[in-house]
C-alpha positions as CSV (number, residue, x, y, z in Angstrom):
1,X,-31.0,24.8,-55.9
2,X,-29.5,26.8,-58.9
3,X,-27.3,25.9,-61.9
4,X,-25.3,28.3,-64.0
5,X,-26.1,28.3,-67.7
6,X,-22.4,27.2,-68.4
7,X,-22.8,24.2,-66.1
8,X,-26.1,23.3,-67.8
9,X,-24.3,23.0,-71.1
10,X,-22.4,20.1,-69.6
11,X,-25.6,18.2,-69.2
12,X,-26.7,18.7,-72.9
13,X,-27.3,15.0,-73.5
14,X,-29.3,14.5,-70.4
15,X,-33.1,14.5,-70.1
16,X,-34.6,17.6,-68.4
17,X,-37.8,16.0,-67.3
18,X,-39.7,19.2,-66.6
19,X,-39.2,22.9,-67.5
20,X,-41.3,25.6,-65.7
21,X,-41.4,28.9,-67.3
22,X,-42.2,31.1,-64.3
23,X,-43.7,34.4,-64.9
24,X,-42.2,37.1,-62.7
25,X,-43.2,40.7,-62.1
26,X,-43.3,42.9,-65.2
27,X,-42.6,41.1,-68.4
28,X,-39.8,38.7,-67.2
29,X,-39.6,35.0,-67.0
30,X,-37.4,32.7,-65.1
31,X,-36.6,29.0,-65.9
32,X,-37.0,26.4,-63.3
33,X,-36.1,22.8,-64.4
34,X,-35.7,19.3,-63.1
35,X,-32.6,17.3,-64.0
36,X,-31.9,13.8,-62.4
37,X,-34.6,14.3,-60.0
38,X,-33.2,17.6,-58.6
39,X,-34.9,21.0,-59.1
40,X,-32.8,24.0,-60.3
41,X,-33.3,27.6,-61.1
42,X,-31.1,28.6,-64.2
43,X,-28.6,31.3,-63.3
44,X,-26.1,33.4,-65.1
45,X,-22.3,33.6,-64.2
46,X,-23.2,36.1,-61.4
47,X,-25.3,33.4,-59.7
48,X,-28.5,35.4,-60.1
49,X,-31.6,34.0,-61.9
50,X,-31.5,34.5,-65.7
51,X,-34.4,36.6,-66.8
52,X,-36.0,36.2,-70.1
53,X,-38.3,38.8,-71.8
54,X,-40.8,36.2,-73.0
55,X,-41.9,32.6,-72.4
56,X,-40.9,31.8,-76.0
57,X,-37.3,33.1,-75.2
58,X,-37.0,30.6,-72.5
59,X,-38.3,27.7,-74.7
60,X,-35.9,28.8,-77.3
61,X,-33.0,28.8,-74.9
62,X,-33.7,25.1,-74.1
63,X,-34.2,24.1,-77.9
64,X,-30.9,22.2,-78.0
65,X,-31.9,20.1,-74.8
66,X,-34.2,17.1,-74.5
67,X,-37.1,18.3,-72.4
68,X,-40.0,16.0,-71.4
69,X,-42.6,18.7,-70.5
70,X,-42.6,22.5,-70.7
71,X,-45.3,24.5,-68.7
72,X,-45.7,28.3,-68.1
73,X,-46.7,29.3,-64.6
74,X,-48.5,32.6,-64.9
75,X,-48.8,35.2,-62.2
76,X,-51.4,34.6,-59.6
77,X,-52.1,37.8,-57.9
78,X,-55.8,37.7,-58.4
79,X,-56.5,36.2,-55.1
80,X,-54.5,39.0,-53.4
81,X,-56.4,41.6,-55.6
82,X,-59.7,40.6,-54.2
83,X,-58.6,40.3,-50.7
84,X,-58.3,36.5,-50.3
85,X,-55.3,35.1,-48.6
86,X,-52.6,33.0,-50.5
87,X,-53.7,29.5,-50.7
88,X,-51.9,26.2,-50.8
89,X,-54.0,25.1,-53.8
90,X,-52.2,23.8,-56.9
91,X,-50.5,26.4,-59.1
92,X,-52.0,27.1,-62.4
93,X,-49.8,25.5,-65.3
94,X,-50.2,26.1,-68.9
95,X,-48.6,23.6,-71.4
96,X,-46.3,25.2,-73.9
């Protein structure tokens, strides 16, 4: 599911249990978060995912919210680069 940034502001006093900062291609990052047990991707008014130019920019965007855990999910193209198929192994997560 997705949630527009303007709608997220309505939930300012609620706990965001988990914020994933997902590294996308290039130098862009996307925010994925869990609110009331539901997972969302943060979108703009155009319903497209909001892209940030750094992991710290995402963290700063959420500075006025109560967030339980913040993790960065880095790109995982190394298996593809060495010819191995995508695996269902757990995604690498780096606490921020």
